[in-house]
N, CA and C of each residue as an Amber inpcrd file, in Angstrom:
protein
   483
-190.0350000 -80.9220000-268.9770000-188.9680000 -80.2090000-268.1310000
-188.2380000 -79.7610000-269.4450000-188.4340000 -78.6310000-269.1690000
-187.5220000 -77.5200000-270.3430000-186.0100000 -77.8410000-270.1630000
-185.0480000 -78.2160000-271.0200000-183.6310000 -78.3580000-271.1330000
-183.0320000 -77.1260000-271.5470000-183.7170000 -75.7530000-271.7550000
-182.7140000 -74.8070000-272.4360000-182.7640000 -73.6270000-270.9230000
-182.9350000 -74.3060000-269.6020000-182.7460000 -73.0560000-268.5930000
-181.9610000 -73.4590000-268.0290000-181.5970000 -71.4800000-267.2840000
-180.3810000 -71.5420000-266.9110000-180.2010000 -72.3990000-265.1330000
-180.9570000 -72.5670000-264.7760000-181.6430000 -74.0370000-263.7680000
-181.0490000 -75.1960000-264.4900000-181.4150000 -75.5740000-265.3400000
-181.2070000 -77.1660000-266.0180000-179.7240000 -77.1950000-266.3530000
-179.5740000 -76.1340000-266.5850000-177.6590000 -76.2500000-267.0920000
-176.8300000 -76.3110000-265.7030000-177.3490000 -75.6390000-264.6780000
-176.7620000 -75.5270000-263.6650000-176.7100000 -76.9840000-262.4600000
-177.6780000 -77.5040000-262.8310000-177.7190000 -78.7520000-262.0560000
-176.9520000 -79.6520000-263.2700000-177.2830000 -79.5560000-264.2690000
-176.7130000 -80.5750000-265.4550000-174.7910000 -80.2910000-265.0670000
-174.4510000 -79.1730000-264.7010000-172.8840000 -78.6470000-264.3220000
-172.8510000 -79.3480000-262.9610000-173.5840000 -79.3530000-261.8180000
-173.2760000 -79.7510000-260.9440000-173.0560000 -81.2630000-260.9060000
-174.1310000 -81.9360000-261.5820000-174.1040000 -83.4330000-261.3820000
-172.6210000 -84.0910000-262.4560000-171.9030000 -83.1130000-263.5890000
-171.6140000 -83.3340000-264.0920000-169.5120000 -83.2020000-263.1920000
-169.2340000 -82.2800000-262.5840000-169.0940000 -82.2110000-261.4670000
-168.8520000 -82.9480000-260.8480000-169.3780000 -83.6160000-259.5780000
-169.9970000 -84.6580000-259.2370000-169.2640000 -85.5800000-259.5650000
-169.5830000 -86.1580000-260.6690000-168.9690000 -87.4110000-261.4690000
-167.4060000 -87.4060000-261.6020000-167.0620000 -85.9890000-261.5060000
-165.8600000 -85.9990000-262.1360000-164.6670000 -85.8220000-260.8610000
-165.2610000 -85.7500000-259.8820000-164.3470000 -85.5160000-258.4130000
-164.8990000 -86.7150000-257.3880000-165.0950000 -88.0260000-257.8740000
-165.4400000 -88.8540000-256.9640000-164.1840000 -89.2780000-256.8290000
-164.6100000 -89.9880000-255.7740000-163.2070000 -91.0690000-255.0240000
-161.9040000 -90.4020000-255.1600000-161.9910000 -89.0140000-254.9680000
-160.4740000 -88.4330000-254.4950000-160.1700000 -87.9400000-256.0950000
-160.8140000 -88.1630000-257.4530000-160.6010000 -87.4060000-258.3030000
-160.6340000 -85.7560000-258.7060000-158.9700000 -85.3430000-259.3170000
-159.1000000 -84.4810000-259.3500000-158.9170000 -83.3830000-258.1940000
-158.4100000 -83.6880000-256.6050000-158.2680000 -83.1860000-255.1710000
-157.5280000 -81.8040000-255.7630000-156.6710000 -81.5620000-256.9710000
-156.2270000 -80.5050000-256.8590000-157.5140000 -79.2570000-257.1090000
-158.6470000 -79.7960000-257.1040000-159.8010000 -78.7480000-257.8470000
-160.6720000 -78.1930000-256.0120000-160.2230000 -79.3550000-254.9600000
-161.7020000 -79.7710000-253.8160000-162.2640000 -77.9110000-253.7540000
-161.0730000 -76.8060000-253.6570000-161.5380000 -75.4900000-253.1210000
-162.9070000 -75.4050000-254.3680000-163.0490000 -75.7910000-255.6050000
-164.0250000 -74.8340000-256.1500000-165.8870000 -76.3880000-255.6710000
-165.3780000 -77.0180000-255.3610000-166.5230000 -77.6710000-254.9350000
-167.3660000 -77.0990000-253.3700000-168.6190000 -77.0280000-253.6040000
-169.3640000 -76.9130000-252.4710000-169.8050000 -77.4760000-251.2450000
-168.9970000 -78.8230000-251.7610000-169.6280000 -79.2760000-250.3540000
-168.5270000 -80.7900000-250.5070000-167.4760000 -81.1180000-249.7800000
-166.7040000 -82.2360000-249.8070000-167.3000000 -83.3920000-248.8670000
-167.3430000 -84.6720000-249.0610000-167.6210000 -86.0710000-247.8700000
-166.5680000 -86.6500000-248.3950000-165.8450000 -86.6010000-246.9560000
-165.1490000 -87.2190000-246.6680000-165.6350000 -88.7480000-245.6380000
-164.8790000 -89.6880000-246.1760000-166.0680000 -90.5470000-245.6360000
-164.6810000 -91.9170000-245.4870000-165.1110000 -92.8520000-244.5210000
-164.6240000 -94.2300000-244.4420000-164.5500000 -94.9090000-245.5750000
-163.4730000 -95.5280000-246.3540000-163.5100000 -96.2870000-247.3940000
-164.4800000 -97.3370000-247.4370000-165.1610000 -97.7930000-248.5530000
-166.1790000 -98.8580000-248.2280000-167.8640000 -98.1860000-247.4290000
-167.6860000 -96.8230000-247.0700000-169.3160000 -96.6180000-246.9110000
-169.7680000 -96.1440000-247.9340000-170.6130000 -96.9000000-248.6600000
-171.8850000 -97.0150000-249.9070000-172.3160000 -96.1880000-250.2100000
-172.8930000 -95.1010000-249.5470000-173.7720000 -94.3290000-249.9460000
-173.3750000 -93.1680000-250.4540000-171.7290000 -92.7810000-250.3400000
-171.3080000 -91.3930000-250.7130000-171.6870000 -91.1240000-251.7350000
-170.9530000 -92.0680000-252.5950000-171.3470000 -91.8260000-254.3570000
-172.7000000 -91.5800000-254.4900000-173.6400000 -91.8620000-253.9930000
-175.1220000 -92.1640000-254.4910000-175.4390000 -90.2270000-254.2350000
-174.7670000 -90.1910000-252.5010000-175.4270000 -88.9510000-252.3130000
-174.7560000 -87.5330000-253.0600000-173.2600000 -87.7470000-253.5580000
-172.8700000 -87.1280000-254.5740000-173.8280000 -86.4700000-255.3510000
-174.3080000 -87.9710000-256.5140000-175.1620000 -87.8880000-257.4490000
-176.7510000 -87.2490000-256.6000000-177.2030000 -87.7420000-255.8640000
-178.2420000 -86.5770000-255.8720000-178.3210000 -85.0940000-255.3340000
-177.1250000 -85.0290000-254.6870000-176.7260000 -83.6730000-254.2210000
-176.8940000 -82.4570000-255.9500000-175.7490000 -83.3820000-256.3900000
-175.7250000 -83.2280000-257.9550000-176.9770000 -82.7480000-258.7930000
-177.9100000 -83.4530000-258.6700000-178.9840000 -83.3470000-259.4060000
-179.3680000 -82.3900000-258.8100000-179.1590000 -81.5480000-257.5670000
-180.0000000 -80.4360000-257.1340000-179.0310000 -79.1260000-257.0350000
-178.4510000 -79.0960000-258.1120000-177.5800000 -78.3960000-258.1540000
-176.2930000 -77.9670000-257.4990000-175.7450000 -78.8810000-256.3570000
-175.1550000 -78.6280000-255.7590000-173.4470000 -79.4650000-256.0460000
-172.3320000 -78.9150000-256.3580000-171.4830000 -79.8270000-256.5870000
-170.4960000 -80.0920000-255.7530000-170.2060000 -81.8740000-255.4900000
-169.5540000 -82.0330000-254.5200000-168.6090000 -82.7120000-255.0310000
-167.6070000 -83.0530000-254.2760000-166.4970000 -83.9330000-253.7370000
-166.5000000 -84.7790000-253.1360000-166.0050000 -86.5520000-253.3980000
-166.0650000 -87.2660000-252.4650000-164.5000000 -87.8120000-252.1260000
-164.3550000 -87.8250000-250.8800000-162.7270000 -88.1920000-250.7420000
-162.4820000 -89.1860000-249.6260000-162.7710000 -90.4250000-250.0050000
-161.9870000 -91.6520000-249.0340000-161.1940000 -91.1770000-248.6000000
-160.8680000 -91.4860000-247.0440000-159.4200000 -91.3460000-245.7420000
-159.3060000 -92.4540000-245.3530000-158.0560000 -92.7130000-245.9510000
-157.5850000 -94.2780000-245.4690000-157.1300000 -94.1110000-243.6640000
-157.0610000 -95.3840000-242.9380000-156.2910000 -95.4010000-242.0160000
-155.2740000 -94.5520000-241.5280000-155.2520000 -93.4210000-240.8410000
-154.1670000 -92.7270000-240.4160000-153.3040000 -91.9310000-241.2960000
-154.3540000 -91.4710000-242.2570000-153.8590000 -90.5440000-243.2540000
-154.3640000 -89.7240000-242.5070000-153.6170000 -88.3000000-242.8360000
-154.2020000 -87.0750000-242.8770000-153.7650000 -86.0060000-243.9980000
-155.2990000 -85.9380000-244.4350000-154.9420000 -85.6060000-246.2350000
-154.5850000 -83.9440000-246.3990000-153.3870000 -83.6050000-247.2050000
-153.0250000 -82.4810000-246.7990000-154.3880000 -81.8560000-247.3110000
-154.7960000 -82.0040000-248.5230000-155.3440000 -81.5260000-249.8980000
-157.0200000 -80.9430000-249.1320000-157.3140000 -81.5150000-247.4520000
-158.3740000 -81.0470000-247.0780000-157.7660000 -80.1150000-245.9470000
-156.5710000 -80.1650000-245.5000000-156.2910000 -79.4200000-244.3860000
-156.5930000 -77.8520000-244.6370000-156.2190000 -77.4360000-246.0500000
-156.0180000 -76.2200000-246.4340000-157.5870000 -75.6320000-246.8580000
-158.6780000 -76.3870000-246.6770000-160.2950000 -75.8100000-247.8130000
-160.5980000 -74.9980000-246.7160000-161.2050000 -73.8940000-247.1370000
-161.6150000 -72.8070000-246.4550000-163.1710000 -72.9390000-247.0780000
-163.3470000 -72.6610000-248.2240000-164.6380000 -72.4100000-248.5920000
-165.8520000 -73.3190000-248.5040000-164.9750000 -74.4520000-249.1610000
-166.6490000 -75.6740000-249.6340000-167.0810000 -76.3990000-247.6730000
-168.1220000 -76.5510000-248.2970000-168.5620000 -77.1210000-246.7090000
-168.2470000 -78.7880000-246.1750000-167.3400000 -78.8840000-245.6410000
-166.4550000 -80.5060000-245.7290000-167.4240000 -81.0130000-244.1480000
-167.8510000 -82.1250000-244.7390000-168.1420000 -83.3040000-243.8600000
-167.6400000 -84.4590000-243.8600000-168.1100000 -85.0580000-242.8790000
-167.7290000 -86.9510000-242.6940000-168.2630000 -87.6730000-242.1120000
-168.8800000 -88.7690000-243.5970000-170.3690000 -89.5370000-243.4800000
-169.0960000 -91.1100000-242.8960000-169.7630000 -91.7580000-242.1640000
-169.4080000 -92.9050000-241.3620000-170.6110000 -93.5490000-241.3120000
-170.4370000 -94.6570000-241.6480000-171.2170000 -96.4390000-240.9820000
-171.0500000 -96.5120000-239.8260000-172.1410000 -98.0470000-238.9620000
-171.6420000 -98.6360000-238.2630000-170.8010000 -99.7330000-239.1430000
-169.8000000-100.1340000-237.6140000-169.3180000-101.3840000-238.5740000
-169.8980000-102.7670000-238.9770000-170.9650000-102.7870000-238.7780000
-171.7110000-104.0200000-239.3110000-171.7140000-103.3640000-240.5910000
-172.4920000-101.9780000-241.3530000-172.7010000-101.4070000-242.4690000
-170.9690000-101.9640000-243.3780000-170.1410000-101.2890000-242.6820000
-169.2730000-101.2480000-243.6980000-168.4530000-102.9620000-243.8070000
-168.7510000-103.3840000-242.7660000-168.1300000-105.1270000-243.0120000
-169.3190000-105.5550000-244.2220000-170.8990000-105.3370000-244.3530000
-171.5780000-105.7450000-245.4660000-170.9400000-105.4260000-246.3740000
-170.5220000-104.4410000-246.5250000-170.0810000-103.8890000-248.0940000
-168.9970000-104.7630000-248.4000000-167.8770000-104.4200000-247.7440000
-166.4440000-105.3020000-247.5460000-166.7190000-106.8010000-247.9290000
-167.2500000-107.5380000-247.1470000-167.9220000-108.6280000-247.2110000
-168.1970000-109.5750000-249.0100000-169.2870000-108.4190000-249.1470000
-169.8980000-108.5290000-250.4610000-168.5130000-108.4330000-251.3380000
-167.8890000-107.0320000-251.2780000-166.3100000-106.8670000-252.2190000
-165.7630000-108.5730000-252.4870000-165.5680000-108.7990000-251.0850000
-164.6590000-109.4090000-250.5550000-165.2220000-111.3300000-251.8040000
-166.0550000-111.3780000-251.3430000-167.1580000-112.6250000-251.8250000
-166.8140000-112.8240000-253.3960000-166.3880000-111.7680000-253.6050000
-166.3400000-112.5070000-255.3620000-164.8950000-112.8100000-255.4410000
-163.9200000-112.4600000-254.7070000-162.9020000-113.4620000-254.6320000
-162.8320000-114.7950000-253.4210000-162.6410000-115.7300000-253.8050000
-162.5840000-116.7380000-252.8030000-161.4190000-117.3460000-251.6610000
-160.6050000-116.1160000-252.2460000-159.6290000-116.4180000-250.6980000
-159.7910000-115.5810000-249.6410000-160.9440000-114.7330000-249.9920000
-161.4400000-113.7860000-249.3910000-162.6690000-114.1380000-248.3020000
-163.0380000-115.5270000-248.4340000-163.8730000-115.6000000-247.8150000
-164.3900000-115.9150000-246.0280000-163.2230000-115.7620000-245.6150000
-163.1660000-115.7200000-243.8900000-162.6240000-114.4250000-243.4770000
-163.5060000-113.6040000-242.6440000-163.2050000-112.4130000-242.0180000
-162.0300000-113.0010000-240.9970000-161.0950000-111.8390000-240.8290000
-159.6240000-112.0760000-240.0180000-160.0760000-111.0410000-238.7570000
-159.5030000-111.3240000-237.9080000-159.5490000-110.0910000-236.3330000
-158.9870000-108.9960000-237.2170000-158.4020000-109.1420000-237.9710000
-156.9700000-107.6520000-238.6100000-158.0760000-107.0300000-239.0220000
-159.0660000-107.6770000-240.2160000-160.2320000-107.3110000-240.8430000
-161.2980000-106.3940000-240.2680000-161.4800000-106.9190000-239.0560000
-162.5530000-106.2740000-237.8610000-161.9060000-105.2270000-237.1800000
-160.7670000-104.9220000-236.9520000-159.5270000-104.0360000-236.1400000
-159.7880000-103.0880000-237.4400000-159.4230000-103.3980000-238.6880000
-158.8880000-102.3410000-239.6650000-160.2700000-101.5360000-240.0290000
-161.7690000-101.8780000-239.5770000-162.3140000-101.4390000-240.1490000
-163.0330000-100.1940000-238.7150000-162.6720000-101.3360000-237.3230000
-163.1110000 -99.9980000-236.2600000-162.0230000 -98.6030000-236.4770000
-160.6750000 -98.9350000-236.7750000-159.7020000 -97.8800000-236.6680000
-159.9970000 -97.2330000-237.7920000-160.3980000 -97.2230000-239.0860000
-160.8680000 -96.2560000-240.1220000-161.8620000 -95.3670000-239.7450000
-162.8340000 -96.0590000-238.7760000-163.8590000 -95.3580000-238.7350000
-163.6860000 -94.3110000-237.7390000-162.8150000 -94.6690000-236.2400000
-162.8680000 -94.2240000-235.0440000-162.0020000 -92.8690000-236.1120000
-160.7290000 -92.8650000-236.9990000-159.7290000 -92.1950000-237.5560000
-160.9070000 -90.9080000-237.7480000-161.7400000 -91.6970000-238.9850000
-162.3390000 -90.1490000-239.9020000-162.9670000 -89.6510000-238.4020000
-163.5810000 -90.1040000-237.4840000-164.5310000 -89.4110000-236.1770000
-163.2580000 -88.6060000-235.8540000-162.1650000 -88.5940000-235.5600000
-161.4130000 -88.1600000-234.3810000-161.0700000 -86.7370000-235.6070000
-160.6530000 -86.7990000-237.0440000-160.5470000 -86.2010000-238.1720000
-161.6720000 -84.9930000-238.5030000-162.3460000 -85.8840000-238.0420000
-163.5900000 -84.8550000-237.7960000-164.0770000 -83.7930000-236.6840000
-163.7570000 -84.3430000-236.1430000-163.7170000 -83.4150000-234.4400000
-162.4650000 -82.2840000-234.4510000-161.1910000 -82.9440000-234.7670000
-160.0010000 -82.1010000-234.6790000-160.2650000 -81.2540000-236.0400000
-161.1100000 -80.9020000-237.1170000-160.9290000 -80.0530000-238.1460000
-162.4040000 -79.3600000-237.8230000-162.8050000 -80.0220000-236.9980000
-164.4930000 -78.6520000-236.6600000-165.3340000 -79.5850000-237.8570000
-165.0820000 -80.2990000-238.6740000-165.9490000 -80.6230000-239.4560000
-167.4010000 -81.4470000-239.1460000-168.5250000 -81.1150000-239.5440000
-169.6310000 -81.7810000-238.8250000-169.6190000 -83.4010000-239.5250000
-170.2480000 -83.8070000-238.6610000-170.3420000 -85.5740000-239.2110000
-171.6480000 -86.0530000-239.5380000-171.6670000 -87.2430000-240.2400000
-172.9380000 -87.5750000-240.2330000-173.2220000 -89.2800000-240.3220000
-173.9350000 -90.0210000-239.1380000-173.5320000 -91.4360000-239.6030000
-175.1680000 -91.7900000-240.5020000-174.5150000 -92.5510000-241.3350000
-175.3210000 -92.9250000-242.5510000-176.1110000 -94.2430000-242.5330000
-175.3980000 -95.0110000-241.2990000-175.7990000 -96.2720000-241.2490000
-177.2360000 -96.5940000-241.6180000-178.4700000 -95.9400000-240.9040000
-179.8410000 -96.2770000-241.1700000-180.7240000 -95.4700000-242.0440000
-180.1280000 -94.7530000-243.0410000-180.5600000 -93.5390000-243.4840000
-180.6880000 -94.0820000-244.9590000-181.5870000 -93.3790000-245.3600000
-181.5050000 -93.5360000-246.5930000-180.6650000 -91.8710000-248.0660000
-180.2000000 -92.4800000-249.1900000-179.8420000 -91.3390000-249.5980000
-180.4330000 -90.1580000-249.7590000-181.5110000 -89.9880000-249.7320000
-182.6100000 -88.6320000-249.5030000-182.2160000 -88.2490000-248.4230000
-182.9790000 -89.0300000-247.1320000-182.1160000 -88.2310000-246.1320000
-180.9010000 -87.6980000-245.4120000-179.9320000 -88.4260000-246.1310000
-178.1690000 -87.7500000-246.0400000-178.7030000 -86.6980000-246.8750000
-178.8570000 -86.5910000-247.7430000-178.8760000 -85.6130000-248.9850000
-179.6050000 -84.1470000-248.1610000-180.7410000 -84.4420000-247.7340000
-181.0490000 -83.7790000-247.0820000-181.1930000 -83.0650000-245.7360000
-180.3720000 -83.8660000-244.6730000-179.6370000 -83.6280000-244.0230000
-178.2060000 -82.8080000-244.5160000-177.3670000 -83.1770000-245.1840000
-176.6430000 -81.8460000-246.2250000-177.0990000 -80.4170000-246.6300000
-178.2350000 -80.7940000-247.2850000-178.6940000 -79.6580000-247.8760000
-179.2070000 -78.6730000-246.3470000-179.5820000 -79.0490000-245.2520000
-179.8390000 -77.8610000-244.1040000-178.5130000 -77.7260000-243.3570000
-177.6110000 -78.7210000-243.5160000-176.3580000 -77.8550000-242.9100000
-175.6760000 -76.8110000-244.0780000-175.7670000 -76.8530000-245.3190000
-175.5350000 -75.7590000-246.1540000-176.5320000 -74.3580000-245.9070000
-177.6770000 -74.9550000-245.4130000-178.6070000 -73.8670000-245.4120000
-178.2950000 -72.7440000-244.2360000-178.0110000 -73.9180000-243.1710000
-177.2910000 -73.4320000-241.8080000-176.2020000 -72.3450000-241.7830000
-175.6130000 -72.9690000-242.6430000-173.8430000 -72.2560000-242.9890000
-174.0720000 -71.0730000-243.7490000-174.8210000 -70.6450000-244.6640000
-175.6540000 -69.7440000-245.1150000-175.5480000 -68.2180000-244.7740000
-176.7360000 -68.8390000-243.4510000-177.3260000 -68.3580000-243.0420000
-176.4140000 -67.1830000-241.9210000-175.6760000 -68.0910000-241.5230000
-174.2590000 -67.4550000-240.8850000-173.2880000 -66.8490000-241.0350000
-173.1470000 -67.0880000-242.2500000-172.0440000 -66.1420000-243.4210000
-172.3750000 -64.8810000-243.9330000
């Protein structure tokens, strides 16, 4: 593969953008993204999807949203495609338990942890419905499947604009 082509440079720039705008970094630059992935904290595929799309020349920002938060950075967005990614309860739980098991004091799942995961997922889904953002359940899908679904949404959006 030639590395001096405009397409190669575009893809490299998009990948760089996606890494610099991961996990709310540089939130003041959200409007310059092509896609913003809003997610429940702990949906573990968000960064991988951003990298996959970045490698295809799509500038992606990821933005985890905490419970009961109404992110002002996102409410004014007009240009980028904003969509919500969520996982089922078990998917988020597996990731968080993996994180927790690295610390001895968090070996037992509490009812409060269960309620927090359920509430965070409901919050993201409600926010997406309220803002009319598309949402994707990423529970049983690979990074490639999610990325292809997002590319399809981008194509549909471009056709209607």
